[in-house]
N, C-alpha and C positions, 0 to 999 in steps of 0.2 A: 504494502500498498504507498504512498506518494506521500511522506512526511515533507510536516510546515516547522519549523524551528525559527521564532519568537524570540526576537531581545531585543524591550524595551531599556531608552536609553538617553538619560542626560547629562551628557557634558560624562561623557565613558568611552573618549576616545586612548585615552590610555591602554584601560582594560578590553579594547575591540582589539588591540592591534597585539594581543592575547591570542584573545580567547576565538575571533572568528578562523587565525591558522588553521588550527588545533580543531577548531570544528569539520570547517569542508574534511580537511583530513581522518577526518573520523567516520562523519556523514554526507562524501560526493556525491549523492544523486537528490540529499534534500534542498528545498526551497529556502533559504537563509531570506528573513526580514529581519531588521533593524530596522524598533519604532523611536524613530529622531525627537523626546517630547520638551522642545522646547530650548535643545541645549544652547550652548555662547562657546560652544569649542566647536572642535571639525571632525568631533564626532560623522554628521550627515559623510564628510567628504574621504572617512578614512573608510566607513562602513561596505560604500561604494565601490573603492580601492579595492575591498576584497571581492568586489562579488555578489556583496548581499542585496539586495534588496531594496530599496530606503525610502522607507513613510517617514513624511518630515513633519512638521506641525512647524507653526510662528508659536508661540504661546507657549509656556506648559499647562498639559492638558493633567496632570499623573499619572500614575504609574497603574493603575485601574482602566484609563482610558486610554495607553497606546497598551495594554490587549485587548483590548476591542480593538481597537482601530488595528495594530495585528491582526484576529481572527477572524477578522470580517472580509477582510485581506486578500489571506494566505487563501491559497488554490489546493493541498494536502488534506486527506483526507480521517489525517494524523494528524495533533498539533501538540507539539511540543514547547512550554514556556520554560526560557530559563533566562540567569543574571548575566548583565552585561561586562560586570566588572570583574570580572577572571576568577566568582566565587566557589561558580558550579565547571566538575570538569568533565568536558564531549565527550569520553570515549565513553563514558555516565552512562550517556542516551543512550546507549542499546541495549544495557537493560533492562531503560526501563521498555524503551517497544517490542522487546524479551515477555518481557511479566504482559502488553500491553491485547501483544498477542494469542494467548494463551485465554482471552476470551471476559478482559475486564475493561471498562468504559474508560474510566481514568489511575494513573498508576502514579503516587508523589513520593522523589524522594524525597528518605530522613534524612531529618541531622541526626546526633551523636550529640553527646553535650561538650564533643570539643568542637563543634559546628556552631554551635550560638556564637551570638555575639560580644556577651559581655554572662556575667553571672546573674546581674539582673535579669537578659534578659532570657535565660536559659530557662530559669525560676517564674518568668512569666509563659514561654511557652508549653509549660509541662503541667503546666494550669490549665493552661485553654485544650492543652490534650485532653488533659481529665476531663474537663465540663463539655468536651464536644463527646467522646465515650458516653460521659452516661446521657445524654441527649439523644444519644444517635445508636445505640443498643448497640455501637459497631467500636471495636477498634479503634483510635485515633492518634497512627504515630507521631506525627509535625503535622500540628492545623497551619499553618502560617510561610510551611516554606514554598517559595515559589519554581522551584525545579519538577515541575509535572509532565504528564503529557497525555492528554487525552484524543478521548474520537471525537474528530471537528463537528459531525451533524447532533451527537450530542453536549457538545462547548457550549453553542450557538443556541440553546432552546435559551439557556442563559444571561446571554448579554445584558438581559437590562435589569439583573439583578445588581450585577456586575457597577463598586462603588468608584467611581471615579478617579477617586487618591488612592488611600492603605486597604491592605486589607482583601482585595483582589482571592489571595489562596483559600483562606477563612470563608470565601462564597458560596466559592467556586463549591469547595469539597460540601459544607450542608447541602447545595443544593443538591447533588451528587448525591447523595443520601437519600436528600429528602425525597427524591426519585427514583429508587429503590435502583440503581444504578450498582451496577459492581468495584467500587474500589482497592489498591489495594496500595503497599506501602514499600519504595525497597531500600536500604539503607546507601547514602551514600555521603562521601569525605566530602567535605568544606574549607578551600583554602583562605588562604587570608583575603581580603577584592586591594582590587589594584588602587593609586591612588587614597586622595584620601576617606579617613577609617570611622567610622560613624562613632553621634558620640550618643551618651544616655539622657533624657533631659526630662527630668523628674515631670512633670507636672503636665511637658504633652502629652508625655510617655505616658500620665498613668492617665490622661481620658480617654489617647490611642486604646491603655487594658479595658479599660467599663465598656468606648464604642462597642469595640470586639465582644464581649460579654454578651451584652443585650444584642447584640449583631446574630450570634450565633444562636438564642434559646430565639427569638425572634426572625428568624426562616427556616429553622426545625421543627422548635414546639414550644409555641412559649407557657401554655400550660403552663408546663413545666416548672418554670420561673413563677408562675404570678401566681400557680393555687402554692409554694411551698412559705413564697411569701406573704396569700393572703391568713393562709394558720399562722403564722407567725404572731401577725399586729393582734387576732382570733384570739392564740393563748392569751398573750401577753392583754390584751381586756378580760379573759376572764379572771387572770392573776389580776391581773390591779380593781376589780368587782370582787373578789372574793378581799381584796383586801381591804377597801375601803367598807363593806359590810360588816366586817369584824368590824372597825377601829368605829365608824361611824353610825353604819349604821346605814347606805343609801348608796344606792346608786349614783356615779358621778358623770359629770357628762363628760371626762378623759373615759371612759366606760363606754360609753355611746358611738364614741368620736373613735373606738378603738375599731370598736364593734363595726362601725359601718366603715372603715381603709378597708376593710377585711374584704367584705359585702361587693369594693363597690375594686379592688382589686382582682374580686376573683372575676367581676363580670369581665371588665378590662380584662384577665385571660383570656375568655369565651370567644369574647367577639374578635381579640384575635390570631386566636385559632380557626375560629369560619376564618379571615379577610388573609391565615397564610395559605390555608385549604384550596381558593381559589386561585388564591397566586399560585401555585402548580397543575390546577390544572392543565387536560393537553384535551383541546380536540380532539377527534374520533377520526 
């Protein structure tokens, strides 16, 4: 089957100089697509010089937007996504394709502990994996890995769900699980990125952490998030009512507020569950 390899790139000229020759040697018959996301360096020129098909944007739209543009333009029946910064080994593309040929719809390159950008991100990713595994009922080895291969027709079903910014891996993985498409994981090694290394930004990354958690829940099964929250408020209401009744002999406004919050959160969960079901409804 014809393979298209898509590399979103923003100011990754140095990374592409190392990645594209190795990628061409490893997959000589593949279509190489570099999506230049508004780079200010010579990313587009370097990519074109190595024979890649270049899709350029006049300004930065985000990693997810680059993925969507590349997926729409690709001609291959199989789509491979990987970073342009030299972290992913082109030789390991073959392992993803081999597993895909065994009947899977998406195969993800799962990073080990040594492949994480930092200890903090490693801990966050382990939490994501555990949460996603609980939500889906399937083992999720690396929810946020950007190194993956998927059947093009399956992947394009969910382009409208993918965000323009971060977390396209999270969204696509949960969408595949929700639609009962087979997903598997292959262990991969990750090298240090070429160029400037990324840095943890506590506030910004903390907000992203929370957004990914809510995205996981709302993409797969919102009630699994809202029902425990509603139960927690209900139990708080019962506990507070028991305390005030034993000490003051009355039912307080705070207890009423906690009970009301429990009901409202549960109803929001029910509505969200129905919206999610409609989102994944496919026309016959």
